Structures are given as structure tokens and as C-alpha cells.
N, C-alpha and C positions, 0 to 999 in steps of 0.2 A: 504494500500500500504506500502511496506517495501523498504527502500533504504539502500544498503550496499556498503561499499568500502573496498578494500583490495589491498595490493601490493604484487607483486612477483618480483623476480630479473629483473630490467629493465622495468617493466610493472606496470600500475595502472589499476585496474578493478573496474567498477561501475556496480552494479546490481540493477535492479528495478523489484520488484516482485509485482504482483497484484492478484486480486481474480476475474478475468473476466470469469472464467469457462473453460479456455483453449483456444487454438488457433485452427482455422479450418486448415485442412490439405490442403496445397497449394504448388505448385512447387517453387514459389519464393515469400515469404511473404514480402520482401522488395521492390518489384516492385510496381510502382504506379498502382492504380486500373485499369485504361484503360479498356481493354476488359474483365477483370476478375471481374469487379464490378457487384454485384448482385442487388437484390431489396433493400438492405440496403443503403439508400442514406443519412445517418446521418452525413457523413463526406466527405471530398474531396478525401481521399485515398492517400494522399501524405506524411503524417507524417513519416512513416517508411522509405520511399524512401529518403526523405530529411535528416533524421537522419543518414542513412547509408552513404550518400555522405559527410556529415559534419564530421563524425567520420573518414572516409577514408582520407579526406583532411588533417587530423591531424595524419596520419600514423597508424590509428587503424582499428579495425573491430568491428562489432556488431553482436551478435548472439541471437537467441530466443530459449527458451526451453518451450514446452507446458507441463503443468501439468493437464491432462484431468480431468474434473470435479472440478478442484480447481482454476487454474489460469495459469499464465505464468511468466517466468523470462527472462528479457532482460539483456544481459551482454555487456557492452562497454569495450573493451580492448584497452588501449592506451599505447604508449611508455612513459616511465617516462622521464621528462625533466632533462637534465644535471644540476647539481648544479652550481650556479654562483659563480665563485671564487672571484670576486670583482665587485663593481658597479662603473662605470665611470660616473662622473657628469658634 
């Protein structure tokens, strides 16, 4: 697994790349399993849905890129926090 961070003007990007073999094609990868759950019962199917909600609650978005036969890259794109001018104690 590879973890990368980078910044763009006003944005912070966090990328997580794995070697899972790629993602299945699906209409909405970030939806909880619900009715799209197949015979694979190894997880609850909530992780990506919860991740998307947490990122959105912080003003960001999460994207997935499949690298067929290799893995996938998830990118978390967040607004950069404004620098604090002073700390009041």
C-alpha cells in the first residue's frame, strides 16, 4: 500500500493506492452494500459509504480510480485550513 499527500492552491489531497487487483464496475461504489451485496460476505459494506460522509462533512470529496489488474487509488480532496494568525489562551 502507498500513501501520498500533496497540496494544491487551497486544497490538500491524500491518496491511498493498493494492489487489490482493481475495482468491480458499479454504479455507485460509495453506496452501502444493501441490495448490491453479492456472495462476498467478508465485510459489512459500509466503509466507503462512511468515508464519503466523513470527508463530505469536512467540505471535501473522495474519488476512486481503478487500475485493472493492478489495484486502485482513492483520493481524498479537502479544503486547506486557514492559517491561524494568533492563539488566544
